[in-house]
Z-matrix of the N, CA and C atoms (Angstrom, degrees):
N
C 1 1.455
C 2 1.532 1 110.82
N 3 1.326 2 115.31 1 -44.82
C 4 1.465 3 121.03 2 -179.44
C 5 1.534 4 111.07 3 -60.41
N 6 1.324 5 116.05 4 -38.19
C 7 1.461 6 121.06 5 179.95
C 8 1.526 7 111.24 6 -61.72
N 9 1.315 8 115.88 7 -40.57
C 10 1.469 9 121.11 8 178.73
C 11 1.521 10 110.96 9 -66.44
N 12 1.328 11 116.04 10 -39.82
C 13 1.464 12 120.67 11 178.48
C 14 1.529 13 110.72 12 -63.39
N 15 1.332 14 115.87 13 -42.41
C 16 1.472 15 119.95 14 178.93
C 17 1.528 16 110.70 15 -63.27
N 18 1.318 17 116.55 16 -42.71
C 19 1.471 18 120.23 17 179.51
C 20 1.524 19 110.49 18 -61.86
N 21 1.326 20 116.64 19 -44.41
C 22 1.465 21 120.97 20 179.18
C 23 1.533 22 110.35 21 -62.19
N 24 1.328 23 116.58 22 -41.66
C 25 1.465 24 121.02 23 179.34
C 26 1.528 25 110.58 24 -64.30
N 27 1.323 26 116.87 25 -41.84
C 28 1.475 27 120.41 26 178.60
C 29 1.524 28 110.26 27 -61.92
N 30 1.326 29 116.94 28 -43.35
C 31 1.465 30 120.73 29 179.36
C 32 1.523 31 110.97 30 -62.22
N 33 1.328 32 116.12 31 -43.03
C 34 1.469 33 120.31 32 179.21
C 35 1.529 34 110.96 33 -65.09
N 36 1.335 35 116.54 34 -42.42
C 37 1.471 36 120.52 35 179.53
C 38 1.528 37 111.07 36 -64.99
N 39 1.317 38 116.35 37 -39.78
C 40 1.462 39 119.99 38 178.90
C 41 1.523 40 110.41 39 -64.46
N 42 1.316 41 116.13 40 -44.79
C 43 1.463 42 120.41 41 179.00
C 44 1.536 43 111.13 42 -63.37
N 45 1.331 44 116.82 43 -43.23
C 46 1.470 45 121.04 44 178.16
C 47 1.527 46 110.26 45 -63.20
N 48 1.335 47 116.30 46 -40.78
C 49 1.465 48 120.49 47 178.28
C 50 1.522 49 111.70 48 -61.76
N 51 1.313 50 116.40 49 -41.44
C 52 1.467 51 120.20 50 179.29
C 53 1.526 52 111.60 51 -64.88
N 54 1.328 53 116.63 52 -39.43
C 55 1.469 54 120.11 53 177.85
C 56 1.529 55 110.49 54 -63.98
N 57 1.329 56 116.10 55 -44.16
C 58 1.468 57 120.47 56 178.68
C 59 1.524 58 110.23 57 -63.01
N 60 1.321 59 115.72 58 -42.36
C 61 1.468 60 120.85 59 -179.95
C 62 1.534 61 109.99 60 -60.46
N 63 1.316 62 115.90 61 -47.80
C 64 1.469 63 120.17 62 -178.36
C 65 1.525 64 112.16 63 -63.19
N 66 1.330 65 116.78 64 -25.99
C 67 1.469 66 119.53 65 178.13
C 68 1.531 67 111.83 66 -91.49
N 69 1.330 68 116.76 67 8.16
C 70 1.463 69 120.65 68 175.30
C 71 1.518 70 114.91 69 82.15
N 72 1.317 71 117.65 70 10.61
C 73 1.470 72 121.79 71 179.18
C 74 1.528 73 108.80 72 -94.81
N 75 1.338 74 115.10 73 72.06
C 76 1.454 75 121.27 74 -170.82
C 77 1.526 76 113.50 75 -66.67
N 78 1.320 77 118.21 76 -37.78
C 79 1.465 78 120.19 77 179.48
C 80 1.523 79 111.10 78 -67.69
N 81 1.322 80 116.36 79 -40.22
C 82 1.466 81 119.86 80 177.07
C 83 1.531 82 110.48 81 -66.99
N 84 1.318 83 116.31 82 -38.67
C 85 1.463 84 120.70 83 177.79
C 86 1.532 85 110.13 84 -62.79
N 87 1.332 86 116.18 85 -40.30
C 88 1.468 87 120.37 86 178.06
C 89 1.528 88 110.98 87 -55.84
N 90 1.316 89 116.53 88 -42.55
C 91 1.465 90 120.55 89 179.95
C 92 1.523 91 111.22 90 -60.45
N 93 1.317 92 116.09 91 -41.03
C 94 1.465 93 119.71 92 -179.43
C 95 1.533 94 110.90 93 -68.43
N 96 1.334 95 116.92 94 -42.81
C 97 1.461 96 120.17 95 179.41
C 98 1.530 97 110.74 96 -66.67
N 99 1.332 98 116.67 97 -37.18
C 100 1.471 99 120.29 98 175.48
C 101 1.525 100 110.45 99 -63.52
N 102 1.325 101 116.38 100 -36.19
C 103 1.462 102 120.92 101 178.21
C 104 1.533 103 110.15 102 -61.98
N 105 1.319 104 116.65 103 -38.55
C 106 1.465 105 120.77 104 176.95
C 107 1.531 106 109.15 105 -60.48
N 108 1.326 107 116.37 106 -45.40
C 109 1.465 108 120.22 107 -179.12
C 110 1.526 109 111.79 108 -65.09
N 111 1.328 110 116.90 109 -32.09
C 112 1.453 111 120.86 110 -179.43
C 113 1.518 112 114.33 111 -78.10
N 114 1.322 113 116.96 112 -8.11
C 115 1.471 114 121.43 113 -176.51
C 116 1.523 115 112.26 114 -105.23
N 117 1.317 116 116.49 115 38.14
C 118 1.472 117 122.56 116 177.10
C 119 1.531 118 113.36 117 48.60
N 120 1.326 119 116.48 118 62.88
C 121 1.473 120 119.28 119 -176.42
C 122 1.521 121 112.54 120 -72.33
N 123 1.319 122 114.60 121 156.76
C 124 1.459 123 120.57 122 169.14
C 125 1.529 124 106.62 123 -71.92
N 126 1.335 125 117.25 124 162.65
C 127 1.468 126 120.13 125 -175.83
C 128 1.525 127 113.27 126 -55.80
N 129 1.325 128 116.76 127 -42.93
C 130 1.472 129 119.51 128 -179.13
C 131 1.534 130 110.21 129 -62.63
N 132 1.324 131 116.82 130 -42.74
C 133 1.467 132 120.84 131 178.71
C 134 1.528 133 110.51 132 -64.82
N 135 1.323 134 115.34 133 -39.97
C 136 1.461 135 120.31 134 178.15
C 137 1.528 136 110.40 135 -61.99
N 138 1.317 137 116.29 136 -43.45
C 139 1.461 138 120.99 137 180.00
C 140 1.531 139 110.75 138 -62.36
N 141 1.334 140 116.66 139 -46.20
C 142 1.465 141 121.06 140 -178.58
C 143 1.530 142 110.76 141 -66.20
N 144 1.326 143 117.00 142 -43.84
C 145 1.467 144 120.35 143 179.43
C 146 1.528 145 110.52 144 -61.61
N 147 1.329 146 116.92 145 -44.92
C 148 1.469 147 119.78 146 179.70
C 149 1.523 148 111.95 147 -65.73
N 150 1.325 149 117.11 148 -37.08
C 151 1.466 150 119.88 149 177.22
C 152 1.527 151 109.86 150 -61.60
N 153 1.327 152 116.04 151 -44.51
C 154 1.457 153 119.85 152 179.50
C 155 1.528 154 111.67 153 -67.21
N 156 1.316 155 117.24 154 -34.17
C 157 1.464 156 121.18 155 174.45
C 158 1.524 157 109.48 156 -63.00
N 159 1.323 158 116.84 157 -42.56
C 160 1.472 159 120.74 158 177.58
C 161 1.531 160 110.43 159 -59.53
N 162 1.324 161 116.57 160 -41.60
C 163 1.466 162 120.48 161 178.40
C 164 1.528 163 110.76 162 -63.31
N 165 1.328 164 116.85 163 -43.21
C 166 1.479 165 120.80 164 178.46
C 167 1.523 166 110.29 165 -59.56
N 168 1.318 167 116.09 166 -49.49
C 169 1.467 168 119.59 167 -178.68
C 170 1.528 169 111.05 168 -63.28
N 171 1.309 170 117.34 169 -36.43
C 172 1.459 171 120.37 170 177.05
C 173 1.521 172 110.09 171 -61.89
N 174 1.339 173 116.04 172 -46.18
C 175 1.472 174 120.23 173 179.48
C 176 1.532 175 111.49 174 -63.49
N 177 1.337 176 116.61 175 -31.13
C 178 1.469 177 121.46 176 178.79
C 179 1.539 178 111.58 177 -86.29
N 180 1.329 179 116.12 178 1.56
C 181 1.461 180 124.42 179 -178.57
C 182 1.536 181 112.04 180 58.06
N 183 1.318 182 115.46 181 36.02
C 184 1.464 183 122.02 182 173.50
C 185 1.529 184 106.39 183 -103.73
N 186 1.340 185 113.74 184 79.76
C 187 1.456 186 121.15 185 -167.80
C 188 1.531 187 113.05 186 -64.59
N 189 1.318 188 118.29 187 -47.00
C 190 1.471 189 119.47 188 -177.89
C 191 1.521 190 111.57 189 -60.46
N 192 1.331 191 117.00 190 -44.65
C 193 1.460 192 120.57 191 178.73
C 194 1.526 193 109.89 192 -64.54
N 195 1.325 194 117.08 193 -37.68
C 196 1.458 195 121.04 194 178.63
C 197 1.514 196 112.34 195 -65.01
N 198 1.325 197 116.43 196 -42.90
C 199 1.465 198 120.01 197 178.88
C 200 1.528 199 110.61 198 -65.48
N 201 1.314 200 116.17 199 -37.58
C 202 1.465 201 120.43 200 178.13
C 203 1.526 202 110.49 201 -63.73
N 204 1.320 203 117.46 202 -43.11
C 205 1.469 204 121.59 203 178.50
C 206 1.527 205 110.82 204 -67.30
N 207 1.322 206 116.62 205 -37.97
C 208 1.464 207 120.28 206 178.24
C 209 1.530 208 110.38 207 -64.51
N 210 1.315 209 116.11 208 -41.78
C 211 1.462 210 120.35 209 176.88
C 212 1.536 211 110.14 210 -61.21
N 213 1.325 212 116.74 211 -44.49
C 214 1.470 213 120.55 212 178.38
C 215 1.534 214 111.12 213 -61.35
N 216 1.331 215 116.53 214 -38.01
C 217 1.464 216 120.37 215 178.56
C 218 1.527 217 110.54 216 -62.46
N 219 1.315 218 116.38 217 -45.86
C 220 1.464 219 119.74 218 -178.51
C 221 1.528 220 111.07 219 -70.18
N 222 1.328 221 117.12 220 -35.09
C 223 1.464 222 119.76 221 176.32
C 224 1.526 223 111.19 222 -65.23
N 225 1.323 224 117.19 223 -30.07
C 226 1.469 225 121.80 224 178.87
C 227 1.526 226 111.78 225 -83.09
N 228 1.334 227 117.17 226 -3.67
C 229 1.451 228 119.88 227 174.91
C 230 1.515 229 116.61 228 114.52
N 231 1.338 230 118.36 229 6.55
C 232 1.463 231 119.46 230 176.57
C 233 1.528 232 107.29 231 -68.23
N 234 1.337 233 116.65 232 117.11
C 235 1.456 234 120.67 233 -173.24
C 236 1.518 235 114.61 234 -121.74
N 237 1.312 236 118.05 235 13.14
C 238 1.461 237 120.22 236 179.65
C 239 1.535 238 107.89 237 -86.26
N 240 1.332 239 114.76 238 73.29
C 241 1.464 240 120.70 239 -173.83
C 242 1.517 241 112.78 240 -66.83
N 243 1.329 242 116.50 241 -29.38
C 244 1.466 243 119.01 242 176.80
C 245 1.529 244 109.49 243 -61.64
N 246 1.324 245 116.42 244 -43.35
C 247 1.464 246 120.37 245 177.62
C 248 1.523 247 110.50 246 -63.32
N 249 1.328 248 116.93 247 -43.54
C 250 1.470 249 120.46 248 179.16
C 251 1.526 250 109.98 249 -57.75
N 252 1.325 251 116.41 250 -38.98
C 253 1.472 252 120.81 251 -177.35
C 254 1.532 253 112.95 252 -78.06
N 255 1.347 254 117.66 253 -18.22
C 256 1.467 255 118.95 254 -173.16
C 257 1.527 256 115.28 255 -123.36
N 258 1.317 257 118.44 256 -14.79
C 259 1.468 258 121.65 257 -176.59
C 260 1.535 259 109.79 258 -58.71
N 261 1.334 260 117.89 259 118.74
C 262 1.467 261 119.86 260 -179.37
C 263 1.533 262 112.73 261 -61.25
N 264 1.328 263 116.76 262 -23.89
C 265 1.463 264 119.69 263 179.66
C 266 1.528 265 112.21 264 -69.78
N 267 1.320 266 116.93 265 -16.71
C 268 1.470 267 120.78 266 178.98
C 269 1.530 268 112.54 267 -102.13
N 270 1.314 269 117.30 268 10.86
C 271 1.469 270 120.18 269 -173.67
C 272 1.529 271 112.74 270 -57.29
N 273 1.325 272 118.04 271 -39.10
C 274 1.468 273 119.16 272 178.89
C 275 1.524 274 111.92 273 -64.03
N 276 1.320 275 116.83 274 -33.47
C 277 1.466 276 119.86 275 178.19
C 278 1.523 277 110.91 276 -71.42
N 279 1.335 278 116.31 277 -39.28
C 280 1.468 279 119.58 278 -178.98
C 281 1.523 280 112.16 279 -65.55
N 282 1.322 281 118.09 280 -23.07
C 283 1.466 282 121.22 281 178.69
C 284 1.526 283 112.22 282 -74.30
N 285 1.314 284 117.21 283 -16.62
C 286 1.463 285 121.48 284 -179.65
C 287 1.533 286 110.54 285 -74.19
N 288 1.327 287 117.12 286 139.77
C 289 1.468 288 119.44 287 175.55
C 290 1.532 289 112.24 288 -62.82
N 291 1.319 290 117.60 289 -18.73
C 292 1.464 291 121.07 290 -179.41
C 293 1.532 292 112.46 291 -81.46
N 294 1.331 293 117.62 292 -12.06
C 295 1.461 294 120.34 293 -176.40
C 296 1.525 295 112.41 294 -66.42
N 297 1.316 296 117.49 295 -51.76
C 298 1.467 297 121.00 296 -175.21
C 299 1.531 298 112.23 297 -59.43
N 300 1.331 299 118.91 298 -48.50
C 301 1.473 300 117.52 299 177.87
C 302 1.537 301 112.38 300 -61.12
N 303 1.327 302 116.89 301 -33.33
C 304 1.466 303 120.22 302 178.89
C 305 1.527 304 110.72 303 -66.34
N 306 1.302 305 117.34 304 -52.99
C 307 1.467 306 119.96 305 -177.68
C 308 1.530 307 110.38 306 -65.26
N 309 1.323 308 117.13 307 -35.89
C 310 1.463 309 120.24 308 -179.74
C 311 1.531 310 112.23 309 -66.60
N 312 1.331 311 117.53 310 -24.14
C 313 1.471 312 120.28 311 176.62
C 314 1.526 313 111.24 312 -67.04
N 315 1.314 314 116.47 313 -30.77
C 316 1.458 315 120.74 314 -176.11
C 317 1.522 316 112.84 315 -101.23
N 318 1.313 317 117.07 316 -30.09
C 319 1.458 318 122.09 317 -177.23
C 320 1.518 319 107.48 318 -131.49
N 321 1.313 320 115.73 319 130.48
C 322 1.451 321 118.18 320 179.00
C 323 1.513 322 109.52 321 -60.66
N 324 1.342 323 116.80 322 141.06
C 325 1.466 324 119.15 323 177.41
C 326 1.537 325 109.80 324 -56.64
N 327 1.331 326 115.19 325 152.46
C 328 1.461 327 119.31 326 -179.72
C 329 1.523 328 111.13 327 -54.48
N 330 1.291 329 115.82 328 -44.32
C 331 1.459 330 120.71 329 179.71
C 332 1.523 331 106.86 330 -134.24
N 333 1.307 332 116.09 331 123.78
C 334 1.449 333 120.54 332 178.42
C 335 1.528 334 108.48 333 -69.13
N 336 1.332 335 116.04 334 115.55
C 337 1.460 336 120.67 335 -175.27
C 338 1.522 337 112.45 336 -60.41
N 339 1.334 338 118.00 337 -36.20
C 340 1.460 339 120.56 338 178.83
C 341 1.521 340 111.01 339 -63.66
N 342 1.323 341 116.64 340 -40.03
C 343 1.466 342 120.50 341 178.65
C 344 1.523 343 110.50 342 -65.22
N 345 1.318 344 117.31 343 -41.18
C 346 1.462 345 121.36 344 178.67
C 347 1.520 346 109.93 345 -62.22
N 348 1.320 347 116.65 346 -46.52
C 349 1.467 348 120.22 347 179.77
C 350 1.522 349 111.43 348 -62.98
N 351 1.336 350 117.39 349 -37.61
C 352 1.460 351 120.69 350 177.79
C 353 1.525 352 110.41 351 -64.46
N 354 1.343 353 116.23 352 -43.51
C 355 1.467 354 119.62 353 178.73
C 356 1.528 355 110.93 354 -63.78
N 357 1.313 356 117.05 355 -40.25
C 358 1.465 357 120.46 356 179.07
C 359 1.521 358 110.47 357 -61.24
N 360 1.324 359 116.16 358 -42.35
C 361 1.463 360 118.31 359 -178.28
C 362 1.527 361 110.76 360 -68.73
N 363 1.340 362 118.05 361 -37.73
C 364 1.465 363 120.81 362 178.14
C 365 1.517 364 110.03 363 -65.54
N 366 1.348 365 116.74 364 -48.06
C 367 1.453 366 119.23 365 179.95
C 368 1.519 367 110.95 366 -68.58
N 369 1.298 368 116.50 367 -29.46
C 370 1.458 369 120.21 368 177.40
C 371 1.520 370 110.53 369 -64.49
N 372 1.352 371 116.35 370 -35.36
C 373 1.460 372 120.36 371 179.06
C 374 1.519 373 111.52 372 -69.22
N 375 1.349 374 116.00 373 -37.87
C 376 1.457 375 119.43 374 -174.32
C 377 1.520 376 113.93 375 -98.16
N 378 1.304 377 117.65 376 -22.80
C 379 1.440 378 119.15 377 -173.52
C 380 1.532 379 113.58 378 -112.84
N 381 1.301 380 116.48 379 8.51
C 382 1.451 381 119.52 380 -177.13
C 383 1.512 382 113.39 381 -74.01
N 384 1.319 383 117.59 382 167.68
C 385 1.460 384 121.58 383 177.94
C 386 1.512 385 109.66 384 -69.40
N 387 1.317 386 115.93 385 147.87
C 388 1.469 387 121.80 386 -179.88
C 389 1.485 388 111.67 387 -101.64
């Protein structure tokens, strides 16, 4: 019974956090998302709560805390890397030099730079001016 109550509370806190976030009350939203984390969430809930925490910190321009929350989200199983790379709410985090190495740890880069450089050198040998 207690487990069901905790799940219901986490869902309510997550929903309340999202409403606060959408109204621009990022610090209040953080409290709600933290409450989800404090209520023994399932991995998916943990991932979503941490992702939303990362968005809050990004909006508050607290980049290190945002990157830490984003890392926790991905460690908990958040795998929508396209969203991580394009979500406007994470723009402050993406500007950090620490963002690319973080996302690359979880998702392979779109194009492996070493492979591109190798191809350039091969084509440079065969396709260069004479």
